[in-house]
C-alpha positions as CSV (number, residue, x, y, z in Angstrom):
1,M,-6.0,0.3,5.9
2,E,-8.5,3.4,5.7
3,T,-8.0,5.6,2.6
4,R,-8.3,9.3,3.0
5,T,-9.0,11.7,0.1
6,Y,-7.3,15.0,-0.1
7,T,-7.1,17.6,-3.0
8,T,-3.8,18.6,-4.4
9,I,-4.5,21.9,-2.9
10,D,-5.0,20.0,0.5
11,L,-1.6,18.2,0.0
12,R,0.1,21.5,-0.6
13,K,-1.2,23.2,2.6
14,A,-1.0,20.2,4.9
15,M,2.1,18.1,3.6
16,G,3.6,17.3,7.1
17,E,0.0,16.4,8.4
18,I,-0.6,14.2,5.7
19,L,2.9,12.4,5.9
20,D,2.4,11.7,9.5
21,R,-0.9,10.3,9.2
22,T,0.4,8.1,6.4
23,R,3.8,7.2,8.4
24,I,2.6,6.9,12.1
25,A,-1.3,5.9,11.6
26,G,-0.5,3.9,8.5
27,E,-3.2,5.5,6.6
28,A,-3.2,5.6,3.0
29,A,-4.0,9.0,1.2
30,A,-5.6,9.4,-2.3
31,I,-4.6,12.6,-3.9
32,T,-7.2,14.0,-6.6
33,R,-6.7,16.8,-9.2
34,K,-10.2,18.0,-10.8
35,G,-11.9,15.1,-9.1
36,R,-9.9,12.3,-10.4
37,T,-7.6,10.3,-8.4
38,V,-3.9,11.1,-9.7
39,A,-1.9,9.3,-6.9
40,Y,-2.0,7.3,-3.9
41,L,0.4,7.9,-0.8
42,V,0.9,4.8,1.3
43,P,3.5,4.0,4.3
44,A,6.7,2.9,3.1
45,E,6.5,-0.5,4.8
46,W,3.4,-1.2,3.0
47,F,5.0,0.0,-0.6
48,E,8.2,-2.0,0.3
49,Q,6.4,-5.2,1.0
50,H,4.1,-4.9,-2.1
51,Q,7.3,-4.1,-4.6
52,Q,9.6,-7.0,-3.8
53,P,8.5,-9.5,-6.0
54,T,8.2,-6.3,-8.8
55,A,11.8,-5.4,-8.0
56,Q,13.5,-8.5,-8.2
57,Q,11.5,-9.7,-11.8
58,P,13.9,-6.9,-13.6
59,A,17.1,-8.3,-12.3
60,S,16.2,-11.9,-13.7
61,D,15.2,-10.5,-16.9
62,A,18.5,-8.3,-17.5
63,G,20.2,-11.6,-16.9
64,R,18.7,-13.4,-19.7
65,D,19.0,-10.8,-22.1
66,A,23.0,-10.6,-21.5
67,A,23.1,-14.5,-22.0
């Protein structure tokens, strides 16, 4: 997955275009402020695939606390 870099100003000016590149072309975007990366924008499918193991963990931990 290619990662493009955008400043927060770029993001404000071209939000729709950046979201389309991420959604349609599958490009990740690094968002920077004052030269430092503050966030990544990734396609929803990629995020959902990588979140499944983490998303299930809190539910199993909660069950242990209740017992």
